[in-house]
C-alpha positions as CSV (number, residue, x, y, z in Angstrom):
1,X,134.1,67.0,67.8
2,X,135.9,69.2,70.3
3,X,138.5,67.5,72.5
4,X,137.9,67.3,76.2
5,X,139.1,70.1,78.5
6,X,141.1,69.6,81.6
7,X,141.6,72.5,84.1
8,X,144.5,72.4,86.6
9,X,144.3,75.0,89.4
10,X,147.5,75.7,91.2
11,X,146.6,76.3,94.8
12,X,149.5,75.0,96.9
13,X,151.1,78.2,98.1
14,X,151.3,79.4,101.7
15,X,150.8,83.1,100.9
16,X,153.4,84.5,103.3
17,X,152.6,88.1,102.5
18,X,149.0,87.6,103.8
19,X,150.4,87.4,107.3
20,X,147.9,84.8,108.1
21,X,147.5,81.3,109.8
22,X,145.0,80.5,107.0
23,X,146.1,79.3,103.6
24,X,145.8,82.1,101.0
25,X,143.3,80.3,98.8
26,X,141.0,79.8,101.8
27,X,140.6,83.5,102.4
28,X,137.2,84.9,101.3
29,X,136.1,87.5,98.8
30,X,132.6,88.1,97.5
31,X,131.2,85.4,99.8
32,X,133.3,82.4,98.8
33,X,136.9,81.3,99.4
34,X,139.2,82.3,96.6
35,X,139.7,78.7,95.4
36,X,136.0,78.1,95.3
37,X,135.6,81.0,92.9
38,X,138.2,79.5,90.6
39,X,136.7,76.0,90.8
40,X,133.3,77.3,89.9
41,X,134.9,79.1,87.0
42,X,136.6,75.9,85.9
43,X,133.2,74.1,86.0
44,X,131.9,76.3,83.2
45,X,134.3,74.6,80.7
46,X,135.2,71.2,82.3
47,X,133.5,68.3,84.1
48,X,134.4,67.8,87.8
49,X,136.5,64.7,87.0
50,X,138.6,66.8,84.6
51,X,139.4,69.5,87.2
52,X,142.6,69.0,89.3
53,X,143.4,71.3,92.1
54,X,147.1,71.2,93.2
55,X,147.1,71.6,97.0
56,X,150.0,72.0,99.4
57,X,149.8,74.3,102.4
58,X,146.9,73.2,104.6
59,X,146.0,70.6,102.0
60,X,143.4,68.8,104.1
61,X,141.5,72.1,104.7
62,X,141.5,72.9,101.0
63,X,140.3,69.4,100.2
64,X,137.5,69.7,102.7
65,X,136.4,73.0,101.3
66,X,136.3,71.6,97.7
67,X,134.7,68.3,98.6
68,X,131.2,69.4,97.5
69,X,132.4,70.2,94.0
70,X,133.6,66.7,93.2
71,X,137.0,67.8,91.8
72,X,140.3,65.9,92.0
73,X,143.3,67.1,94.0
74,X,147.0,66.5,93.6
75,X,149.5,67.4,96.3
76,X,152.7,69.5,95.9
77,X,154.6,68.7,99.1
78,X,157.5,70.9,98.3
79,X,157.1,74.4,96.8
80,X,159.4,74.4,93.8
81,X,157.7,76.7,91.3
82,X,154.7,76.7,88.9
83,X,156.3,74.2,86.5
84,X,156.8,71.8,89.4
85,X,153.3,72.3,90.6
86,X,151.8,71.5,87.2
87,X,154.0,68.4,87.0
88,X,152.4,67.3,90.3
89,X,149.0,67.2,88.6
90,X,150.2,65.1,85.6
91,X,149.1,61.7,87.0
92,X,145.6,63.0,87.8
93,X,145.1,64.8,84.5
94,X,144.1,63.3,81.2
95,X,147.0,63.0,78.7
96,X,145.0,64.2,75.7
97,X,142.7,67.1,74.8
98,X,143.3,70.6,76.0
99,X,144.6,71.7,79.4
100,X,144.0,75.1,81.0
101,X,146.1,76.4,83.9
102,X,144.4,78.6,86.4
103,X,145.5,79.9,89.9
104,X,143.6,79.5,93.2
105,X,144.5,83.1,94.2
106,X,143.3,84.8,91.0
107,X,139.5,84.5,91.1
108,X,138.4,87.5,88.9
109,X,138.7,85.8,85.5
110,X,135.2,85.8,83.9
111,X,133.5,82.7,82.4
112,X,133.3,84.6,79.1
113,X,137.1,85.1,79.0
114,X,137.8,81.5,79.9
115,X,135.3,80.2,77.3
116,X,136.9,82.3,74.6
117,X,140.4,81.0,75.6
118,X,139.2,77.3,75.4
119,X,137.3,77.8,72.2
120,X,140.5,78.7,70.4
121,X,141.6,75.0,70.8
122,X,145.3,75.9,70.1
123,X,147.6,73.4,68.3
124,X,150.2,74.2,70.9
125,X,149.3,76.9,73.4
126,X,147.6,80.2,74.1
127,X,148.5,82.5,77.0
128,X,146.4,85.3,78.3
129,X,148.2,88.7,78.6
130,X,147.5,92.3,79.5
131,X,148.9,95.7,78.9
132,X,149.7,97.5,82.1
133,X,150.9,101.1,82.7
134,X,153.2,99.7,85.4
135,X,154.2,96.1,84.7
136,X,156.7,95.9,87.6
137,X,157.0,92.5,89.0
138,X,155.3,90.7,86.1
139,X,156.9,88.4,83.5
140,X,157.2,90.1,80.1
141,X,155.9,88.8,76.8
142,X,158.5,88.7,74.0
143,X,156.9,88.3,70.5
144,X,158.4,87.5,67.1
145,X,157.6,89.6,64.0
146,X,154.5,87.4,63.3
147,X,153.1,88.2,66.8
148,X,153.7,84.7,68.2
149,X,155.3,84.5,71.7
150,X,159.0,83.9,71.5
151,X,159.4,83.6,75.3
152,X,158.2,84.9,78.6
153,X,160.9,86.5,80.8
154,X,160.4,86.9,84.5
155,X,160.9,90.4,85.9
156,X,163.9,89.4,87.9
157,X,165.6,87.9,84.9
158,X,164.7,90.6,82.4
159,X,167.0,93.1,80.9
160,X,166.3,96.9,81.1
161,X,164.9,96.8,77.5
162,X,162.7,93.8,78.3
163,X,161.4,95.5,81.5
164,X,160.2,98.4,79.3
165,X,157.7,96.1,77.6
166,X,154.2,96.7,79.0
167,X,152.6,93.4,77.9
168,X,152.7,91.0,80.8
169,X,152.1,87.3,81.4
170,X,149.0,86.3,83.4
171,X,150.2,82.8,83.9
172,X,146.9,81.5,82.5
173,X,147.3,79.1,79.6
174,X,145.5,76.7,77.4
175,X,147.8,73.9,76.1
176,X,147.4,71.0,73.8
177,X,147.9,68.5,76.5
178,X,150.0,66.0,74.5
179,X,152.5,68.7,73.7
180,X,152.6,70.1,77.2
181,X,153.2,66.7,78.9
182,X,155.8,65.7,76.3
183,X,158.0,68.6,77.2
184,X,157.3,69.6,80.7
185,X,160.1,67.5,82.2
186,X,162.6,69.7,80.2
187,X,161.8,72.8,82.4
188,X,165.0,73.5,84.4
189,X,165.9,75.8,87.3
190,X,168.4,78.1,85.5
191,X,166.9,81.3,87.0
192,X,167.6,83.6,89.9
193,X,165.0,81.9,92.1
194,X,166.2,78.3,91.3
195,X,162.6,77.2,90.6
196,X,160.9,75.4,87.8
197,X,159.1,78.2,86.0
198,X,156.1,77.2,83.8
199,X,156.9,80.2,81.7
200,X,159.9,78.3,80.3
201,X,157.6,75.9,78.5
202,X,156.8,78.5,75.8
203,X,160.4,78.6,74.6
204,X,160.8,74.8,74.9
205,X,157.7,74.3,72.7
206,X,159.0,76.9,70.2
207,X,162.2,75.0,69.8
208,X,160.3,71.9,68.6
209,X,158.1,74.0,66.2
210,X,155.2,74.8,68.4
211,X,153.6,78.3,68.3
212,X,152.2,80.0,71.3
213,X,149.6,82.6,70.7
214,X,148.9,85.5,73.1
215,X,145.4,86.9,73.8
216,X,145.4,90.4,75.2
217,X,142.6,91.0,77.8
218,X,140.7,94.3,77.5
219,X,140.2,94.4,81.3
220,X,143.4,93.7,83.2
221,X,141.4,93.5,86.5
222,X,140.4,90.0,85.5
223,X,144.0,88.9,86.1
224,X,144.4,90.4,89.5
225,X,146.1,87.9,91.9
226,X,146.1,88.2,95.7
227,X,149.2,88.5,97.8
228,X,148.2,90.8,100.6
229,X,145.1,91.8,102.6
230,X,145.0,95.1,100.6
231,X,144.7,93.1,97.3
232,X,142.1,90.8,98.9
233,X,140.0,93.8,99.8
234,X,140.2,95.1,96.3
235,X,139.2,91.8,94.8
236,X,136.3,91.6,97.3
237,X,135.2,95.1,96.2
238,X,135.2,94.1,92.5
239,X,133.2,91.0,93.1
240,X,130.6,92.9,95.1
241,X,130.4,95.7,92.5
242,X,129.8,93.1,89.8
243,X,127.0,91.5,91.9
244,X,125.1,94.7,92.6
245,X,125.3,95.7,89.0
246,X,123.9,92.3,88.0
247,X,121.0,92.8,90.5
248,X,120.2,96.3,89.3
249,X,120.2,95.2,85.7
250,X,117.8,92.4,86.6
251,X,115.3,94.9,88.1
252,X,116.4,95.4,91.7
253,X,116.6,99.0,93.1
254,X,119.7,99.5,95.3
255,X,120.0,102.8,97.1
256,X,123.6,103.8,97.4
257,X,124.9,100.6,95.9
258,X,128.5,101.3,97.1
259,X,127.3,100.7,100.7
260,X,125.6,97.4,100.1
261,X,127.3,94.0,100.6
262,X,125.8,91.1,98.6
263,X,127.4,87.6,98.3
264,X,127.7,85.9,95.0
265,X,125.0,83.3,95.7
266,X,122.3,85.7,96.8
267,X,119.2,86.1,94.7
268,X,116.8,89.1,94.8
269,X,113.5,89.3,93.0
270,X,112.3,92.0,90.6
271,X,111.2,95.3,92.0
272,X,112.6,94.6,95.5
273,X,114.5,97.5,97.1
274,X,117.7,97.4,99.1
275,X,118.3,100.4,101.3
276,X,121.8,101.7,102.2
277,X,124.1,99.6,104.3
278,X,122.2,96.3,103.9
279,X,124.2,93.1,104.0
280,X,122.9,89.9,102.2
281,X,125.2,86.9,102.6
282,X,125.3,83.2,102.2
283,X,122.4,81.5,100.3
284,X,119.9,84.3,100.9
285,X,116.9,84.5,98.6
286,X,114.7,87.5,98.5
287,X,111.4,87.4,96.5
288,X,109.8,90.1,94.4
289,X,108.5,93.4,95.8
290,X,110.4,93.2,99.1
291,X,112.1,96.0,100.9
292,X,115.2,95.5,103.0
293,X,115.7,98.3,105.4
294,X,119.0,100.2,106.0
295,X,121.6,98.4,108.1
296,X,119.8,95.0,108.0
297,X,121.8,91.8,107.9
298,X,120.3,88.7,106.2
299,X,122.3,85.4,106.3
300,X,121.0,82.3,104.6
301,X,117.5,83.9,104.8
302,X,114.6,83.0,102.6
303,X,112.0,85.7,102.0
304,X,108.8,85.3,100.0
305,X,107.4,88.1,97.9
306,X,106.3,91.4,99.5
307,X,108.2,91.1,102.7
308,X,109.1,94.4,104.5
309,X,112.2,94.2,106.6
310,X,112.6,97.5,108.5
311,X,116.0,99.0,109.4
312,X,118.6,97.2,111.5
313,X,117.0,93.8,111.5
314,X,118.9,90.5,111.6
315,X,117.6,87.3,109.9
316,X,119.8,84.2,110.1
317,X,119.0,80.7,108.7
318,X,115.2,81.5,108.7
319,X,112.3,81.8,106.2
320,X,109.7,84.5,106.1
321,X,106.3,84.2,104.3
322,X,104.7,86.5,101.9
323,X,103.6,90.0,103.0
324,X,105.1,89.8,106.5
325,X,106.7,92.8,108.2
326,X,109.8,92.6,110.5
327,X,111.6,95.1,112.5
328,X,113.0,97.6,113.1
329,X,115.7,96.1,115.3
330,X,114.2,92.6,115.3
331,X,116.4,89.4,115.4
332,X,115.6,86.0,113.9
333,X,118.4,84.0,115.3
334,X,118.5,80.6,113.4
335,X,115.9,78.1,112.4
336,X,112.7,80.2,112.4
337,X,109.7,79.8,110.1
338,X,107.5,82.9,109.9
339,X,104.2,82.6,108.0
340,X,102.5,85.0,105.7
341,X,101.3,88.4,106.8
342,X,103.0,88.0,110.2
343,X,104.3,91.0,112.2
344,X,107.5,90.9,114.2
345,X,108.3,94.2,115.7
346,X,111.1,96.2,117.4
347,X,113.3,94.3,119.8
348,X,111.6,91.0,119.2
349,X,113.9,88.0,119.1
350,X,113.0,84.5,117.7
351,X,115.0,81.4,117.9
352,X,114.0,78.0,116.5
353,X,110.4,79.2,116.4
354,X,107.5,78.8,114.0
355,X,105.1,81.8,113.8
356,X,101.9,81.1,112.0
357,X,100.1,83.1,109.3
358,X,98.9,86.5,110.6
359,X,100.5,86.1,114.0
360,X,102.0,89.1,115.8
361,X,104.7,89.9,118.2
362,X,105.1,93.6,117.9
363,X,107.3,94.7,120.8
364,X,110.1,93.6,123.1
365,X,109.6,89.8,123.2
366,X,111.8,86.6,123.3
367,X,110.3,83.6,121.7
368,X,112.5,80.5,121.7
369,X,111.8,76.9,120.8
370,X,108.2,77.7,120.2
371,X,105.3,76.9,117.9
372,X,102.9,79.8,117.6
373,X,99.6,79.4,115.7
374,X,98.0,81.6,113.1
375,X,96.5,84.9,114.2
376,X,97.9,84.7,117.8
377,X,99.1,87.9,119.4
378,X,102.1,88.0,121.7
379,X,102.2,91.1,123.9
380,X,105.1,93.4,124.7
381,X,107.6,92.0,127.2
382,X,106.6,88.4,126.8
383,X,109.3,85.7,127.1
384,X,109.4,82.0,126.7
385,X,111.5,80.4,129.5
386,X,112.8,77.6,127.3
387,X,116.0,76.7,129.1
388,X,116.2,75.2,132.6
389,X,120.0,75.3,132.8
390,X,120.4,71.8,131.3
391,X,117.8,71.2,128.6
392,X,115.7,73.3,126.1
393,X,111.9,72.9,126.3
394,X,109.1,73.8,123.9
395,X,106.3,76.3,124.2
396,X,103.2,75.6,122.1
397,X,100.7,78.3,121.4
398,X,97.6,77.5,119.4
399,X,95.7,79.6,116.9
400,X,94.0,82.8,117.9
401,X,95.7,83.0,121.3
402,X,96.1,86.4,123.1
403,X,99.1,86.7,125.3
404,X,99.0,89.8,127.5
405,X,102.0,92.0,128.0
406,X,104.9,91.1,130.3
407,X,103.9,87.4,130.4
408,X,106.4,84.7,131.3
409,X,105.7,81.3,129.7
410,X,107.7,78.6,131.6
411,X,108.3,75.7,129.2
412,X,107.3,73.1,128.6
413,X,103.9,74.6,128.4
414,X,100.9,74.7,126.1
415,X,98.4,77.5,125.4
416,X,95.5,76.0,123.6
417,X,93.8,77.7,120.7
418,X,91.5,80.6,121.6
419,X,92.9,81.0,125.1
420,X,93.8,84.3,126.8
421,X,96.7,85.1,129.1
422,X,96.3,88.0,131.5
423,X,99.1,90.6,131.4
424,X,101.9,90.1,133.9
425,X,101.2,86.4,134.3
426,X,103.7,83.6,135.0
427,X,102.2,80.5,133.2
428,X,103.5,77.1,134.1
429,X,100.6,74.8,133.2
430,X,98.4,74.2,130.2
431,X,95.7,76.9,129.5
432,X,92.6,75.2,127.9
433,X,90.7,76.5,124.9
434,X,88.6,79.5,125.8
435,X,90.1,79.9,129.3
436,X,91.9,82.9,130.8
437,X,95.2,82.0,132.3
438,X,96.1,84.2,135.2
439,X,99.3,83.7,137.2
440,X,100.2,86.7,139.3
441,X,100.1,87.8,142.9
442,X,97.2,89.8,144.3
443,X,97.7,93.5,144.6
444,X,97.9,94.9,148.2
445,X,97.6,98.6,149.0
446,X,98.8,99.9,152.4
447,X,97.2,103.3,153.2
448,X,99.5,105.8,154.9
449,X,102.6,103.8,154.2
450,X,104.4,106.7,152.4
451,X,103.9,109.2,155.2
452,X,105.1,106.6,157.8
453,X,108.1,105.8,155.7
454,X,109.2,109.4,155.4
455,X,108.6,110.1,159.1
């Protein structure tokens, strides 16, 4: 039976080179904070109660971000190096089994790589390494004739000969927990930085007969850490490139994929099409056979199958039924429910509104805090006056209602099913079923006025 796996994620650093008021691990790439990516990775090999995140800078904010995942945290109140950070997790981590060390600012490691590292179940330790053309700044891997790791030397402490070595330390380990905890207190500070380097554990374990293996990664990009906004942008680019490739392989057409932004939790159904410049973020779900027009932004949007979103449309925290058409230049601005085969046209804005099956608002309308029944038609220039300066009020429109162009519906107001509203009306009272609501001044013509005016 395999021993349990513990994952410790080191996420206490400030990230000075980010030049930010926000802790480095709380910066976002690919639609999540960096530390969330790493926690999700850890959950592929360990139970939440066996994941410990070492927090420090902005600890409360990091804990709040991670609360939904159910993982443990340990606090490093003083930044004294990676060895010290791992020691801070000891009381929260199981003393037996295998322990993996990950980093909250290195989110690109794949689940396949982590699983292969854990599956080795080393007797002492395994470290992930990579071969770089330019290893400047990284710790170097020193091997014995049998290929085992003799030691890891930090760049600052390395000799010129050691700096010529191109195999670098990722800092990602899998330890036999009992051996790690038995020797971690022996790590000292005899180095130029005066810190407790976790890399020293390799030599300490070798002295007592433990062998550390090194696994070389084929893709060094998996080990990329983030220390600047430049590196953050590169990691974001890699995440998004991975996502669009996954979507295309699953049957989604993406036109000019290098221009499309898709967050990691977005799902898109088979035979849907994403036009250039689309942005799909948050928990957006797009059904099959949809088309998302160029420049459109969907955030936490839920689209059923066959929805057509024409260019430059914004959909936020809203759902759209099958076969509906939206845009171009439409805006669904939070908490809207659009039924099937509905039409929302150019420069129409919805807010907190339900639009029934087959209903239409094709041009230049604002519909807020409204319930609009099936097959109703809202004419161009119509607005719901839902705010009186203090409170929001609802507008209720029944089924099969015709609202003429340039109507003003002063909420709270009800238009019963089958009613008609004359164009240019201001409606303040209920319009009964089958009635025509007419609320406008009578036209007056003054013959000869123009000639008199011009003298």
